N, C-alpha and C positions, 0 to 999 in steps of 0.2 A: 484414290487417284489425287494426283498432285493439283494444288490450287492452282488457278490460272495465272495467280503474280509469278509461283514459282515456274511453271510450264515457259511463260513467255520469256522470263530470264534465261532458263536453260536454252530456248531457241535465239534469242539474240544477242547474247553475251558475246560469244566470238566475233558475230559480226560487228558490233559497236566496238570492240577492242582491236580488231583489224581496221577499222577507221582513225582510230587512234585516241579513243576516251575510253573512260571508265564506265560500266554501269552501274550507277550508284544505287540506284532503287527504282522498283516496277511498283505500281501500287493500281489497283482497278478495285473502282468505287462506283457506289449509285449516288447520285444526286439528285433530288427529286425524282422526275421521271427519266433522268436521263444516266447513261453509264458514261465512265469514262476510264481509258488507259492511261495512265500517266509514266513516261518513261524518263528517269532522272539520269542525267551524262553530266560527267564532269573531268575535269583535265587539270594538270597543275598550270596552266595560264588562266584560268576561267574559262568561262562558257559566253558565247556570243550567239544571237539570233541564228548568223550562220551556219554555226555549229548543228544547232538545232535541226533547221532545214536540212544540213548533209545527211544526219541521222534518218530523220522523217523520210526522205528519199529513199534510203537503202534499206527500211524494215518495213514500209507500207505495204508493198506487194508481197513480201514474206508472210505478214500476217495475216493479210487476205486468202494466201494461198493454203494457209497450214490451217484456218479455220477455229483456232482453239477455242475462241469466244462466241457461244450460242448467239447472244443479245449484240443488237446494232449497239455501237458504243463510237465516243469521240477520242481520236488518238492526240494527246499531248506529249513534246517533248521539250524538255525544258532542262536548267539547270537546278541542283537542290537548293540552291540560295544561299545567303548569307547566313541565314539561322538555320541550319540544316536540321531535318526531321532524324533522330537517330531510332531505327527500327531493328537493324540487324547487329550482331556481335562484332563485325567488323566496323562499324560504325562508332559503336562506344567506343573500342581498342585504338582506334584512331584518334580518338577526342580525350583520352585519359589526361588529366592535367588542366583541362579546360574548363570553362564556365557554361554550365548548362543550367536550364529551368525544365523543371519536371513539374507537369499537373497529373494530378490523381483523381480516379474516380468517387473515392471516400476519403474524408478528411483523416488527417494525423495530427496530431495536437492542435486539433480545430483549424488547421490549413488545409488546402487543397493545393497548393502550388508552392512549389521550394527552388530557390537559386542556390548555386553553389559548384564546388568543385569536383568532377569527377575524377573519383581517388580510384575505382577498380568497378569492374564488371566480370562477375564469375557466375556461372549456373544461372543465368537470367536475374541476378542480383545486383540492384545497381547500390553501389556507395557514394553518397554525396557529402563534402563537407562542407557544412552549414555552419559558419561562424562558430569555429574550430571544434565544432561536433562532429562527430562522423553518424549520418544517418542511412538506415539501409531501406531500398524499394524492391519489391517484387516487379519486373518489368510486367505480368499480367495486370497488376493493379494501377499501370499509368495510363492515362489519356494519350499524352504525348511527352518527349524527351527533345529538347531542343538546343542548339548551341545556342550563345550568345553572342552577338556579334557588337564588339566596341569601338564605336568610331573613332577613337584617337588612336588606338592600337591593333586595331583588326581583331580575327577571331582568335 
């Protein structure tokens, strides 16, 4: 059986695209005693609160009708933000050549966090240029990979 996140993505993607947005990601997570279904949307001009409300209104009844999630949950629709979480191949490929930070479960060279330029992403392996050296990481070994927002020049 497909994961809840995949089921929700398959259900909602065409609806969100019809509204003029990209479905950037879907995250279903338990935090404390509560469950959250987070729908991240994007578009070229950025996302505002009105965009989130529009998508929320369009998908809320559909999610209730299809009842893919057995637990009660909070639905959140938002932008992926300035420092975006990279989880999918399309996220990595879109950010090649950009600065990212990688946080690891276990230390490598006595460090758990690295910042550098994303050089490649193939077969769930991330190549990162750090101080003119190429380091490789398995995606499964990462806690998170995020873009870095430079306030002087943007992403």
